[in-house]
C-alpha positions, 0 to 999 in steps of 0.5 A: 145258899152262900148268898142268902146270909149276905142278902139278909145282912144287907136287909138288916143294914137297910132296916137299921138305916131305915130306923134312922129315917123313922126317928128323923121323920118324928121331927115332922121333916117331910124328907126326914125318911131319906135324910135320916136313912142316908145319915145312918147308912153312912155312919154304919158304912164308915164304922162297919160294926161287927154285928152287921158282918158286912164284907170290907170288900163290899162297896156299899149294898147291891145296886138293886136296892137303889133300882127298886127305890128308883122304880117305885119313884118312877111309877109314882111320877108316871102316874102324876105326869100331865101337860102342865110341865110342857106348858111351863116349858113353853111359857118359860123356856128361855129362863129355864135354859139360861138357869141351866147354863148358869148352873153348869157355869157355876159348876165349872167355876167350882172346878176351876177353884178346886184345880187352882187351890188343890193338887188335882189335875185340871181334868179331874177337878172339872169332872169332880164338880160337873153336875152330872151325877155319880151314875154318869160322870165317873164313867166319862172321866175314865174315858178321858184319863181323869182320876176316877176315884177322886172324881167319885169321892168328890161327886159323892160328897157333893151329892151328900151335901146337896141332899142334906142341905137343900131338901132340909132348908126347903123343907123348913121353909115350905114343909108345913105350908106345902102339906097344908096347901095339899090338904086343901087342894089335892084329893087324898091318894087312893089307898084302899085295896081292890082287885082291879087296882092290884091288877093295874099295879102289876101292869105298871110294874111290868111297864116300868120294867120295859121302860127301864130296858128302853131307857138303858137302850137309849142311854137315859140317866137313871133308866129305872126312874126316867124310863119307868116314868115315861112309859107309865105316863104313856100307858096311863094317858093313852091306855085310858083313851083306848080302854075308856076308863082311868087306870088307877093302881093300888099305890099306898103312900108307904111305898114312897117312904120305902123308896126313900129308905132304899135310895138313902141306904144305897147312897149312904152305904157307899161312904168309907173311911178310905175315901177321905185318906190323903184328901184333906185339903182337896175335900176342904176346898171342894166343901167350900166350893160346893157350899158356894155352888148351893148358895148360887143355885138358891139365888138363881132359883129365887130370881126364877120364881120372881120372873116366872110363875114357877114356885121357889120350892120347885125351882130350887129343887129343879136347879139343885146340883144333886141326884135326879132321884133325891131332888125328885123325891123331895119335890114329891114329898113336899107336893112341889111339881115333881115332874117338872123337877125331874124334867129339868134335872134330866135336861141338865144331865143330858146337856152335861153329858153331851157338851162337857166331855168334848170341852174337857177334851179340848182343855186337855189338848190345850194343856198337853200342847202347852206342856209340849211347847214348854219342853221344846223351849227348854 
């Protein structure tokens, strides 16, 4: 019974944050629901007004709000997966790999700038700017001895900046044309309620739950999103062949809005005043380096769109150094190739988690060796 009042406090927080998303959506900004919710949640989390009664020891709302949002998004994407993603990879694999490597190199350069012009140590600076996301990088940073708190703060700020810049810019550039094109080319999504579709919806939720556990077992980034998407895609593809008819779920568009609200509220709720105490110079340098990183990503995406058949909208979101769920949601709302975006984002996170930790350990070894030699020479 003691947990119930706190649960309703979190529900009230999500509702108020979602109201901010609603008001921003009135501007007809396609990703307005998530941006407005995120900004409102961050504002409420930093001010912590008395009427919310949120405990000061609470580090944001519970993670299950984020997981529910990712699960909804994973089911949506799983229903949309097709062979076009594999075809694009097959036709443009060299360009995609080059752009992924460039985005990682730009992130390392951003870390180098942060290290040289702030008081942070080398490992903390590189981990703080690594494009792996809040869900994976801080944990790896702790293993090698970096300052996990600072890494988390700068990672959160980078994701925040990416979310409020890249989706907004792309929305203004492509929002109206994407929606108009969708109305002419894509049939409207089925929202009528039928018992058979409700049964398929329940089935998909169970399949997504199984996918989460498989993703967690295989250590996928964002297992609710990635694991759910993969298992739903497999069941929908092979299930239709075995059964003899398409598995169509009752999946109204309002669920995508709900997903944006849950994801935006969860991210925004993790901002506090104490995150920024004593880090003025570091955060300012990190802000400038992140802006430079965003500009470089846009330039890379522009060249990808020129030399390949991948639209700039899809390329920009695929190579953006933001969260998997956030960039995928933006692509989904703007009718970009969301499955391609999530595939490239996951590929980069996996690449970062596999290649960068050994590289950072090697850098730490060189730094320790250099200090040892300097002490011996003295």
